[in-house]
C-alpha positions in Angstrom: -38.9 12.8 132.0 -40.4 10.5 130.0 -39.2 13.7 127.5 -35.8 13.1 128.1 -35.8 9.3 127.5 -38.3 10.0 124.2 -35.2 12.8 123.3 -32.5 10.9 124.4 -33.4 7.4 122.1 -35.0 9.4 119.3 -38.3 8.0 119.6 -41.5 9.7 118.9 -43.6 8.0 121.7 -42.8 5.8 124.4 -42.7 2.2 123.3 -44.1 -1.1 125.1 -47.0 1.3 126.3 -51.0 -0.2 126.1 -52.9 2.1 124.4 -52.1 0.4 120.7 -54.9 0.8 118.5 -55.6 -2.4 117.2 -54.2 -2.3 114.1 -51.0 -1.8 115.4 -50.8 -4.8 117.7 -47.8 -7.3 117.1 -49.4 -10.3 115.7 -47.0 -13.3 116.8 -48.5 -17.7 116.1 -50.6 -17.2 119.4 -52.1 -13.9 119.1 -53.4 -14.8 115.9 -54.7 -18.2 116.8 -56.9 -16.5 119.8 -57.9 -13.8 117.6 -59.2 -16.5 114.7 -60.9 -18.8 117.1 -62.7 -15.9 118.8 -64.0 -14.5 115.5 -65.1 -17.6 114.6 -67.5 -18.4 117.7 -68.6 -14.9 117.2 -69.9 -15.8 113.8 -71.3 -19.3 114.8 -72.9 -17.2 117.4 -71.2 -20.4 120.2 -69.4 -20.4 123.5 -65.5 -20.5 123.4 -63.0 -20.7 126.1 -59.8 -18.6 125.5 -57.0 -18.9 128.7 -53.6 -17.9 129.3 -51.1 -17.2 131.4 -51.2 -13.8 133.1 -49.7 -11.4 131.1 -50.3 -14.0 127.6 -52.0 -11.7 125.9 -55.9 -13.1 126.1 -57.3 -9.4 126.6 -55.4 -7.6 123.9 -56.5 -11.0 121.3 -60.1 -10.4 122.6 -59.7 -6.6 121.8 -58.3 -7.3 118.2 -60.9 -9.9 117.1 -63.8 -7.5 118.8 -62.7 -4.1 116.5 -62.3 -6.3 113.4 -66.6 -7.0 113.7 -69.1 -5.2 111.3 -69.9 -3.3 114.5 -73.3 -2.1 113.4 -74.6 -6.1 113.4 -72.9 -7.5 116.4 -73.4 -5.9 120.6 -70.0 -6.0 122.3 -71.5 -6.6 126.6 -67.8 -6.8 128.0 -67.7 -7.6 131.8 -64.2 -7.2 133.0 -64.9 -7.8 136.6 -67.2 -11.1 137.0 -67.7 -10.7 140.8 -70.8 -9.1 140.8 -72.8 -12.1 140.8 -75.1 -14.3 138.6 -77.8 -10.8 139.0 -75.0 -8.4 138.2 -74.4 -10.4 134.8 -78.6 -10.0 133.9 -78.1 -6.9 134.8 -75.2 -5.6 132.9 -77.2 -7.6 129.5 -80.1 -5.7 130.1 -78.8 -3.0 130.7 -76.1 -3.0 127.8 -79.2 -3.8 125.8 -80.8 -0.7 126.8 -83.4 -2.0 129.5 -83.9 -1.2 132.7 -83.2 -4.1 134.9 -86.1 -5.8 136.8 -85.4 -5.9 141.0 -86.0 -9.6 141.6 -83.6 -12.5 139.7 -87.1 -14.6 138.8 -88.1 -11.7 136.6 -84.9 -10.5 135.7 -83.2 -13.5 134.8 -85.9 -14.1 132.2 -85.5 -10.6 131.1 -82.2 -10.4 130.1 -83.1 -13.8 128.1 -85.5 -12.2 126.2 -83.4 -9.1 125.5 -80.5 -11.1 124.1 -82.9 -12.9 122.0 -84.9 -9.5 120.6 -81.9 -8.0 120.1 -80.7 -11.1 117.4 -84.3 -11.7 116.1 -85.8 -8.3 116.0 -82.9 -5.8 115.7 -80.2 -8.1 113.5 -77.7 -7.9 115.9 -76.1 -10.4 117.3 -75.2 -10.0 121.1 -71.3 -10.8 122.3 -70.9 -11.4 125.9 -67.4 -11.1 127.0 -66.6 -12.4 130.4 -62.9 -11.5 131.3 -61.6 -12.8 134.8 -63.7 -15.7 133.8 -61.5 -18.5 136.2 -62.8 -16.6 139.2 -66.5 -17.0 138.1 -68.2 -19.4 140.7 -70.2 -23.0 140.0 -73.6 -20.6 139.7 -72.4 -18.3 138.2 -71.5 -20.4 135.5 -74.7 -22.5 135.4 -76.0 -18.9 134.5 -74.4 -18.8 131.5 -74.6 -22.3 130.1 -78.4 -21.2 130.6 -77.8 -18.0 129.1 -76.6 -20.2 125.6 -79.2 -22.4 126.0 -82.2 -21.5 123.6 -84.8 -22.2 121.0 -85.2 -26.0 122.5 -81.2 -26.0 122.3 -81.1 -25.3 118.5 -80.0 -22.4 118.5 -78.0 -19.6 120.6 -79.1 -15.8 120.4 -75.7 -14.9 121.1 -71.8 -15.6 121.2 -70.5 -15.8 124.8 -66.8 -15.6 125.6 -65.2 -16.5 129.0 -61.6 -15.1 129.0 -59.4 -16.3 132.4 -56.3 -18.1 133.5 -55.7 -22.5 132.9 -58.0 -22.7 136.1 -61.0 -22.3 134.2 -60.7 -24.8 132.3 -60.1 -27.6 134.9 -62.7 -26.0 137.2 -65.5 -26.6 133.7 -63.9 -29.7 133.8 -65.8 -30.6 136.9 -68.3 -33.1 137.0 -70.5 -30.9 138.1 -70.2 -29.0 135.3 -70.4 -31.0 132.3 -73.7 -29.7 130.5 -71.9 -26.5 130.4 -68.3 -28.4 129.8 -70.4 -30.0 126.6 -71.5 -26.7 125.4 -68.0 -25.3 124.9 -67.8 -25.3 120.8 -64.4 -23.5 120.7 -61.4 -23.4 124.0 -58.4 -22.7 123.4 -54.8 -21.7 125.4 -52.2 -19.1 124.6 -48.8 -20.2 124.7 -46.4 -17.9 125.3 -44.3 -16.5 122.7 -41.0 -18.4 121.6 -37.7 -16.6 121.1 -37.8 -15.4 117.6 -41.1 -14.4 118.4 -39.9 -12.0 121.5 -37.3 -10.5 119.1 -40.0 -9.9 116.6 -41.8 -9.1 119.3 -39.4 -6.0 120.7 -38.5 -4.7 117.3 -42.3 -4.0 116.0 -42.6 -2.4 119.2 -40.0 0.3 118.9 -40.7 0.6 115.0 -44.1 2.0 116.0 -41.8 4.1 118.6 -39.7 5.6 116.0 -36.3 3.0 116.3 -36.5 0.4 112.9 -32.7 0.2 113.7 -30.7 -2.4 116.9 -31.0 -1.1 119.9 -31.7 -4.1 121.8 -28.4 -6.6 122.3 -29.0 -10.0 121.2 -28.2 -10.9 124.7 -30.0 -8.6 126.5 -33.1 -10.1 124.3 -32.3 -13.8 125.6 -32.4 -12.3 129.1 -35.4 -11.0 128.8 -37.3 -13.5 126.8 -36.1 -16.1 128.9 -37.3 -14.0 132.1 -40.4 -13.3 131.2 -41.1 -17.0 130.1 -42.0 -15.3 126.5 -45.0 -13.5 128.2 -45.9 -9.8 126.8 -46.8 -8.1 129.5 -43.9 -9.3 131.3 -41.5 -8.5 128.7 -42.8 -5.1 128.3 -42.2 -4.1 131.5 -38.6 -5.6 131.5 -38.3 -4.0 128.7 -39.0 -0.4 129.5 -36.5 -1.2 132.9 -33.8 -2.1 131.1 -34.4 1.4 128.3 -34.4 3.0 131.8 -31.0 1.4 133.0 -29.1 2.3 129.8 -30.4 5.9 129.8 -29.1 6.4 133.3 -25.8 4.5 132.6 -25.5 6.8 129.1 -25.6 3.9 126.6 -26.9 3.9 123.3 -27.5 0.2 122.9 -29.4 -2.3 125.9 -26.4 -4.7 126.2 -26.8 -7.7 128.9 -26.1 -5.4 132.2 -28.7 -3.1 131.3 -31.0 -6.3 131.1 -29.5 -8.0 134.1 -30.5 -4.2 136.3 -34.1 -4.6 134.7 -34.3 -8.3 135.9 -32.9 -7.6 139.3 -35.3 -4.8 139.3 -38.7 -6.7 138.3 -38.2 -9.3 140.3 -36.8 -8.7 143.5 -38.8 -9.2 146.5 
């Protein structure tokens, strides 16, 4: 089926996939802004918070920024699922830095802190702790993250830490009981959706990567996709693929508004 669709449209690969190399990503404004802040946060070894609605491209921006690092001088510790508790965070740090986690929290927590300090001071590498879906972190975990950044009488930090999640993360951190964590955050950025112009550019970029640099989506189809997706890249991807399939089924050479409406009906139905 995919081969038939690629042949029908003259694609060299299916567009709007997730497996793009970082250098092939579309750098719309919010992506570039997030990536710049992430890079600064890592360079300064500080704590940063990147938020955005579902599908805003948070993880994509993080991946792009991490890919641009000088890898021999950085060690990335990526936690995609925070539902591992405080012990799980410390275990992941120790394991990624080459150690064997100690079984008890009373010894595990200082072991993780020592491993981070050693990685920076003795091995010359900056640990970069990235916690995705960080809006799911509970109060105890957020406090544990704060303590990891507290080093050498609070004068330096051995690591850069990024908390990446939905906007509720910002609201959770603003709670009075987390004031110490809130004050420690050096950068924070909430990723807005793409503008209509950026959505047009985004679609053209992905189609060009797939081998089509000519017009394939009509203007009214693009407008409908943008408005329905509210400018969020993941939703744009889903609607664009569905619209391509609809146009293919109807033997159309252009994805018109009718094809886009069929896609909207398919994606948004209960």
